[in-house]
C-alpha positions in Angstrom: -54.5 17.5 15.8 -56.4 19.3 13.0 -56.1 23.0 12.7 -59.5 24.6 12.4 -60.5 28.1 11.8 -62.4 30.1 14.4 -65.0 32.3 12.8 -66.2 35.3 14.7 -68.2 38.4 13.8 -67.9 41.8 15.3 -71.0 43.1 17.1 -70.9 46.7 15.7 -73.8 47.9 17.9 -72.0 46.5 20.9 -68.7 48.2 20.0 -70.5 51.5 19.4 -72.2 51.2 22.8 -68.9 50.5 24.4 -67.2 53.5 22.7 -70.0 55.8 24.0 -70.1 54.4 27.5 -69.7 56.5 30.6 -66.5 54.7 31.5 -64.9 55.5 28.2 -66.1 59.1 28.4 -64.6 59.5 32.0 -61.3 58.0 30.8 -61.1 60.3 27.9 -61.9 63.3 30.0 -59.2 62.4 32.5 -56.6 61.9 29.8 -57.5 65.1 28.0 -57.4 67.1 31.3 -54.0 65.7 32.1 -52.7 66.7 28.6 -54.2 70.2 28.9 -52.7 70.7 32.3 -49.2 69.5 31.1 -49.4 71.8 28.1 -49.9 74.9 30.3 -52.2 77.8 30.6 -54.4 78.7 27.6 -55.1 75.1 26.7 -58.6 73.6 27.0 -59.9 70.0 27.0 -63.3 69.1 25.6 -65.1 65.7 25.4 -68.3 65.1 23.5 -70.3 62.2 22.1 -70.0 61.8 18.4 -72.1 59.7 16.1 -70.3 56.4 16.8 -68.0 57.1 19.7 -67.0 59.6 22.4 -64.4 62.0 21.2 -61.9 64.3 23.0 -60.0 67.4 21.9 -57.2 69.4 23.5 -56.7 72.8 21.9 -55.2 76.2 22.6 -57.6 79.0 23.6 -55.4 82.0 23.8 -52.9 83.8 21.5 -50.1 83.1 23.9 -50.8 79.4 23.9 -51.0 79.5 20.1 -47.5 81.1 20.0 -46.1 78.6 22.5 -47.6 75.7 20.4 -46.1 77.1 17.2 -42.7 77.8 18.7 -42.3 75.0 21.2 -44.9 72.3 20.2 -46.4 72.3 23.7 -49.3 70.1 22.7 -47.1 67.5 21.1 -44.8 67.5 24.1 -47.7 67.1 26.5 -49.3 64.1 24.8 -47.4 61.6 27.1 -49.3 63.0 30.0 -52.4 61.3 28.7 -50.9 57.8 28.9 -51.8 55.5 31.6 
């Protein structure tokens, strides 16, 4: 049996559409919210549409949360809450 190569080309517009779809946005929002909740009070989750994809950010919003992040790494420890 001859070994042939399969040629394929990525549809960049289709991928960009997928990465900005409502389903991806909802999934990112859910994951970011779970991470923010696990990190504790003073942590906020934000999701927005970027140029080529939907983006999410979880960040501290209070000085106490900043101190906890600096001392205990609360955001790093909470990242697993976004899995699944």
